[in-house]
N, C-alpha and C positions, 0 to 999 in steps of 0.2 A: 525400615521398610522401604520400598521402594514407592516414590509417592503417585506416581502412575498407574501401579497396580492398586493401590488404595483407593484410587478415584474410579477405576473400574468395578471393584468390589463394591463401592458404594452405589454406582449404577446399578449394577446388576441386582443390587439386594432392593434398591427402589423400584425397579422391574417386577420384581417379585419371582424372578428366576434363577437358575442355579447357573453360576458364572463358568463358561467353557473351559477345561482342563488347559494349562500352558504347556510347552515342550516338556518340562520335569526340570528338575534339578540337574544341573551341570555340575557333576562331582566324578571324579575317579576315585570308585570307591574299594575297588578290588586291588589286595595288596600281595596276590601270591607271586611265587616264584616265577611263573610263566606269564606274569600280567604284561611286561612289555613285549615278548617274544609275539603274543597274540596280538598287542595292538599293531605291530608292526608287521604282521602277518596279513592282517586285515586291510592295514592301507595298502599294502604292496599287491595283493588280490586284487582291491577295489580298483586301483589305477589301472591292471593290466585289462580290466572289464570296460571301466571307463576312462580312458588316456586323455581326456580334455577336462576333467574335473581337477579342481585345485583343492586338497583335502587340507584343511587347516588347524585340525586336531582329531585323535582318536581317545577314547577314554570307556570305562567300563563302569556303568552305573551299580552294577548288582556287586554285593558283598562277596561272594564266591559262585561258585558252580551250583548249579541245581541239577541233584541226581535223582534219576527215574530207574525204580527195579518193578517189574511186572511180570507177570504169566498171563500170556494172551492167547487166545483161542484163533486157530486158523481153520475157515472152513473148507478151504482147497484142499488142505493134508490131514482133515480132520484128527488134527492134535493141537496140545497146547505147546507153545514156545515162551522162551524168556527173553526181557529184554532187560538191559543192563546201560543206561547210558546217561552221561551228563552233558548239560548245556550251559553255555554263558553267552552273552551278547556285548559286542563291542559297537559303539556309536562311530560312526564316520562323520566327520562335520565336512561337508563340501560349501566352499565360498558360492555364494549366490548371486550377491549383489555388493557393491561399496561397502556396505556397513551389516549385511546378514549372511548366516550359513543357514544350511539344510543339515539336519541331522537324519542319518539313515543309519537303520540297524543292520548288521553283520553277525549272523548267528553262526556258533561255533559249537559243534558236536564232538563229544567224546565216547567211542566205544569201547566199554569196558570190557565186554564180551570177544574183544577183536583187537588184542594187543594194545588198548589205548588209542586206535586209530583216530586223527583228528580228522572233521569233513567241514566245510566253510558252505554257506550259504549269504549268497549275496544278490536275491532276488528282488529285494525290498523297491528297488527304482523300476525295476522291469513289470512289476505286478501293479504298481499305482498305490502302495503303501500312502497313506496320508502324510504329507510332509510336515514336520516338525522344524519352524524357521527359528531362530534364535539371533539377536545381535553378537556381531563379531567379537566385541569387547568382553563378553562375559568368557570367551574362549582363552582368551590372553594366556592363564595361568595354566593350559592345558596343553599347549602348542608344544608338537613332537614331531 
């Protein structure tokens, strides 16, 4: 294990408080046939919206799409309606300093009731989602 992480864990244990969570494991877990397509699409759309950013890597921590199926009530139409969609999250790593990158989530939704239509949400940077900074060298194996 990382000796610096061990020191941090010991420090927080001595203080009697829980250590804040780190940025999370940097892994590219999803191996579906559409994996590279999703990462390429997220990077392309990210750079359209943020052309000055330097994207150093993209990866998907999730093992698979998460599917949501439900029957919901609409107050407006006073009737039930069905929803059936899946989501997956691509992490876009943007260089932030000489040795650091910020991870930004890009959410992709697949609408199973609308011909598998894909939609992308890249609002994390705009709405001030908590930044996750990581050392650039942890991304070396993921560069794409």
